[in-house]
C-alpha positions, 0 to 999 in steps of 0.5 A: 500499499502506498503512503497517503499525503494529506493537505490542501493543494495550495499549501506551500509545504504540501506543495514541496512534499508532493513534489519531493515524493514525485521527483524521486518516484515514490508512489503516493495517494494525495488526499485533499482534505477540502475535496476528499473530506476527513473524518473523526476516525482518520484524525483519531489515528493520527492523534494515536501518534501525534499530540493533538496540539502538534496537529493544530496549526495555531500559526496560520491564518485559519486559526487567527481568522477564528474568533477568540472565543472559538480558539479559547474553546480548543482545550483537549483532543476532543474539542481540537478534533471537532474544530479540525473537522469544521475547519481542516485548513487549521490542521498543520500540514502535511500529515504522511501516513506510511504503510504500517501506520506510521504518521509523520507531520509537516515536511523536512527533506532530510526526515523524508530521505530517512523514511523513504531511503531505499524505498523508491 
């Protein structure tokens, strides 16, 4: 099974990750949060390996554009999941899910090299 890269196509970091994978001939599937949707089970799977606070992009424009009451309401995994389902753009991107369920957040060329060394 090929890795799945989750994100939105116009995100610069997602573009870098997609280009890096494609440039090395690594077969992967791209899952667009906005077009393909997102469910609570997928987010729960990510939270099994990653802290919910890591998944929540508090530096992005989506977070900054939320009403203060909405931002203040995010206090735990459950409230973070609800926000991520309502506004997937608030998720730090990309999220890479590999065979066996290993989940990687963000893009780093050196980390991707370690992950895919010998797999291309």
